[in-house]
C-alpha positions in Angstrom: 17.0 -22.8 4.3 15.2 -22.5 1.0 12.4 -19.8 -0.2 10.0 -22.9 0.1 10.8 -23.3 3.4 9.7 -19.8 4.5 6.8 -19.0 1.7 3.6 -19.8 3.8 4.8 -19.0 7.1 2.7 -17.4 9.6 3.9 -13.1 10.2 3.6 -11.9 13.8 4.0 -8.5 14.6 5.5 -6.8 17.5 2.4 -6.9 19.7 1.8 -11.0 19.0 -0.5 -10.3 16.6 -0.5 -12.9 13.6 -1.0 -10.4 10.6 -0.8 -12.9 7.7 1.4 -15.2 5.9 4.3 -14.5 4.1 3.7 -14.6 0.3 6.7 -13.6 -1.8 9.9 -12.2 -0.7 11.7 -9.5 -3.3 15.8 -9.4 -3.3 17.8 -7.1 -4.4 19.1 -7.0 -8.1 22.4 -5.9 -7.2 23.8 -7.5 -4.2 21.0 -10.3 -3.6 20.2 -9.5 -0.4 16.6 -9.5 1.0 14.9 -6.6 0.6 10.9 -6.6 1.0 8.6 -9.4 1.9 4.8 -9.5 0.8 2.4 -10.7 3.6 -1.0 -12.1 2.6 -2.8 -10.3 5.1 -5.4 -12.0 7.8 -8.7 -10.4 7.1 -11.2 -12.6 6.2 -11.0 -16.1 4.2 -11.7 -14.8 0.4 -9.3 -11.4 1.3 -6.5 -10.6 -1.3 -5.1 -7.5 0.6 -1.2 -7.4 0.6 1.7 -5.5 2.7 4.9 -4.9 1.9 7.7 -4.9 4.9 10.7 -3.8 4.6 13.7 -6.0 5.5 15.1 -3.3 8.2 11.2 -4.3 10.3 12.1 -7.9 10.7 13.2 -9.3 14.1 13.5 -12.6 12.6 13.0 -15.7 11.3 12.4 -19.2 12.8 9.4 -20.9 12.8 7.5 -17.6 12.2 8.5 -14.8 10.8 8.4 -12.0 13.6 8.2 -7.8 13.0 9.7 -5.0 14.9 6.3 -3.2 13.9 3.0 -3.3 14.6 0.4 -3.5 11.7 -3.0 -2.4 12.8 -5.6 -4.4 10.7 
């Protein structure tokens, strides 16, 4: 799986709510592990609000990004 394959994926929180789209991925400079994902929040057509999610809060990445946390939008 390449980065281009996951950018733009839907991000679903622990309640099943689609909170937005995966916008960016940040890696640790030392060991190259995934550190943070940025999610462009689904708050309206012209919204540019972004939420950063820690790696520990990601449950899995397949067809969507599943989170272990609930985000109140």
